[in-house]
Steps between C-alpha positions, in 0.01 A plus 500: 500500500555124494590501873191710582279264312648191675454674839141585436441143377646358821287727719191408309583122533551532878165693533326237297638218732397683811150567359471135400602375840248732669222380273579134525586508875845457652470122551371419157779714349760319704371162374501637150863614529607152631316305231507724206831692556550871484370707201788509251630844438636619168873511518690755300652358179879491508641795313756426225792728491573662164865528578730197480824503691810480273777288636853603422843375597485756790247273676795268599572757789193361673693174574739692728213581750332158485666384826393817681151452377485142616632606837226762532231247393616247751502761771147610397387146521645456851342814629158416340500148657605653828223758498242237395597264777526761769149420641643174615864555599432856640265388776715193570803710559329789684349245751834328556335181412703166475340190346689261739375658824208303660171666552150431612168674560339633808147396600378833388650839404629716790482201746774653714669767300425659153524251224388152386817292448764353734840498341826353634653173620407551858141615440357328192413178680255696723268584215268320257627343180211641290269799466140502397295817452145526336283810450161605390437845361248735325553799280310728262557798277214699659297454176369178349794265550575294817725206577519221762852346529678224680875450529717221635879491548689195633866531556776272648818586682686372196360812328270331244132570500166492327288816439144515363239754474131467372274804421132515433398823320146644477381783278152650521365541145160619383264200584780263598818432705813384304742267668859404438753279680872554481804372694842357490710220651870541546817325622706753696850530646581723787828652364557770775411487868561652840308501833276796381499472121458226242515509119371218272458448127370219285332373186153353444171508316227758448145399433170686404157329502144591419190310375648463152825328606849529647819661384844455648848664468846555645549699821808652669468610864709719734405583855629648822391498865616756753436493877610855622351453855348221702148598384540618140540286190560650153458267193545577137481275186538528127385259236581527131422265211215414271173312495352381170605747234515795751792646705436504871643729767402496865621705803379500852622664828347473843575627856366292787486490886480168667424341830691174546397279190224726370573804271268760364621703194417772251660588171469528122466235230562568124454259212552580138395243228626659173300822490249426773566616858346333799600674828372619833566558872535167689438394852543149638582252777800280506575208733852378575553130580 
């Protein structure tokens, strides 16, 4: 009965949060989450065991297996660290990437063959030492929420880069239009690369701004670009961190077609600020310099 009561209580709490977000508006609810924090939920009190373990001399037999337990623990730690770090070393190994091999950028993706980078001693000097791409986009949720976004990514052949995105949200409410600005600025490192695929990751700062003030927080970013043909460009990005007192998760993926330096793309953009979801189908234009 206790488990059933807790389940019902959790469902009622989630329903109340959804109803509150709908009544207040998504953007106002996102601001409230960032500045006031999530509504605390009642955690179950720790249960005290009525049975106490009785130690006898027979417990000394546990010492015989202590070395085996230590070995298993060490092995588990190694496997866990390997799994957690696989998003970095996995792509690096799969692409056959080597940090010491020179590389550069083409004038634009698919300039002569599929891909954006030039890699190798005999080819790297023919390309550019930097890459700059900037985009403007629009998306909506086919209801009351819409967004205008801009994005800039600057990278060097030494693999370091700066990534920033700014979003202006608009929500139609009875008698008014609510607005909210969000964004991030990140320092990135391109940890895996080939002619047709590049992976990057980095750390930075999130921010959220409205008429009442500005909140900031930590951001982790992870992205990949893939150039399967001379005309197609696939880009995906994940951001994870917090802003103010609220957790923040962002994911976007786009598929574009380009002519020389100009790309048009469509995709999906999803942002979650604690319990508030801001998402929609996105379309935009990107210029490659």
